[in-house]
C-alpha positions as CSV (number, residue, x, y, z in Angstrom):
1,M,11.7,2.0,-3.9
2,Y,9.3,0.8,-1.3
3,Y,5.7,1.6,-0.8
4,V,3.5,1.6,2.3
5,Y,-0.2,1.4,1.5
6,M,-3.7,1.3,3.1
7,L,-6.5,-0.7,1.5
8,R,-10.2,-0.3,2.2
9,C,-11.8,-3.7,2.7
10,K,-15.3,-4.8,1.9
11,D,-16.3,-4.6,5.6
12,N,-15.0,-0.9,5.7
13,S,-11.9,-2.0,7.7
14,L,-8.4,-0.8,6.7
15,Y,-5.4,-2.9,5.9
16,T,-1.8,-1.6,6.0
17,G,1.0,-3.2,4.1
18,I,4.4,-2.8,2.5
19,T,5.6,-3.7,-1.0
20,T,8.2,-2.9,-3.7
21,D,5.5,-3.0,-6.5
22,I,2.2,-1.4,-5.6
23,R,0.3,-2.5,-8.7
24,R,1.4,-6.1,-8.4
25,R,0.7,-6.2,-4.7
26,Y,-2.8,-4.7,-5.1
27,Q,-3.6,-7.3,-7.7
28,E,-2.4,-10.1,-5.4
29,H,-4.8,-8.8,-2.7
30,L,-7.7,-8.7,-5.2
31,N,-6.9,-12.2,-6.5
32,Q,-7.1,-13.6,-2.9
33,G,-4.6,-16.3,-3.7
34,K,-1.8,-17.6,-1.5
35,K,0.2,-14.4,-2.1
36,S,-2.5,-12.2,-0.6
37,A,-2.6,-11.5,3.1
38,K,-4.8,-13.7,5.2
39,Y,-6.6,-10.5,6.4
40,T,-7.5,-9.4,2.9
41,R,-8.6,-12.9,1.9
42,V,-11.1,-12.9,4.8
43,H,-12.2,-9.3,4.6
44,G,-12.0,-8.7,0.8
45,V,-10.5,-5.6,-0.9
46,L,-12.4,-2.7,-2.4
47,Q,-9.6,-0.2,-3.2
48,I,-6.3,1.4,-2.3
49,E,-7.0,4.5,-0.1
50,A,-3.5,5.9,0.3
51,Y,0.1,5.0,-0.3
52,W,3.5,6.5,0.3
53,S,6.9,5.9,-1.3
54,C,10.3,5.8,0.4
55,Q,13.8,4.8,-0.5
56,D,14.4,1.7,1.6
57,R,12.9,-1.1,3.5
58,R,13.9,0.1,6.9
59,V,12.0,3.4,6.7
60,A,9.1,1.8,4.9
61,S,8.8,-0.7,7.8
62,Q,8.9,2.1,10.3
63,L,5.9,3.9,8.6
64,E,4.0,0.6,8.3
65,Y,4.6,-0.1,12.0
66,W,3.5,3.3,13.2
67,L,0.4,3.5,10.9
68,K,-0.7,0.1,12.4
69,T,-0.6,1.6,15.9
70,L,-3.2,4.3,15.0
71,D,-6.9,3.8,15.5
72,K,-9.3,3.7,12.6
73,S,-10.4,7.3,13.0
74,Q,-6.8,8.5,12.9
75,K,-6.2,6.4,9.7
76,E,-9.3,7.8,8.1
77,Q,-8.1,11.4,8.8
78,I,-4.7,10.6,7.2
79,I,-6.5,9.2,4.1
80,F,-8.6,12.3,3.8
81,D,-5.8,14.8,4.5
82,N,-2.1,13.8,4.5
83,H,-1.4,16.6,6.9
84,Y,-2.6,14.3,9.7
85,I,0.3,12.0,9.2
86,S,2.5,14.8,10.7
87,V,0.0,15.4,13.5
88,Y,0.1,11.7,14.6
89,L,3.5,10.5,13.7
90,Q,6.0,13.5,13.6
91,E,7.4,12.6,17.0
92,K,7.8,8.9,16.1
93,I,9.4,9.0,12.6
94,D,11.0,11.5,10.1
95,I,7.9,12.3,8.1
96,A,10.0,14.1,5.4
97,V,11.3,10.8,4.0
98,Y,7.8,9.7,2.9
99,K,6.1,11.0,-0.1
100,R,2.4,10.5,-0.5
101,Q,1.6,9.2,-4.0
102,Y,-1.6,9.9,-6.0
103,D,-0.6,8.8,-9.5
104,F,-2.9,5.8,-9.8
105,I,-5.5,6.5,-7.1
106,S,-8.6,8.4,-8.1
107,H,-11.3,7.2,-5.7
108,K,-11.5,3.7,-7.2
109,V,-8.2,2.3,-8.4
110,M,-7.8,1.6,-12.1
111,I,-5.0,-0.9,-13.0
112,K,-3.8,-0.9,-16.6
């Protein structure tokens, strides 16, 4: 299983990434060590805003790529209402293979 995720940074910017373990990766971003992305080390991380699961790396990479092409206002709309992922990306990728996850996102992420 792969996950594509969007993080809210301390400067209100958004970071999009891909992982096989969402909890581990989020913790790596928070710790700001060598395993975190340069972007999140510089901008800091507040929380996970959204994430999607999919079955393999290829389709996860496609979603990550196309999300990164969107402007910030489009990403914000997707975070607020997942319907917008279809509005912006349905002609680019097969939206049906991605499932939005909510299991450990409230508004602030709590890691056990």
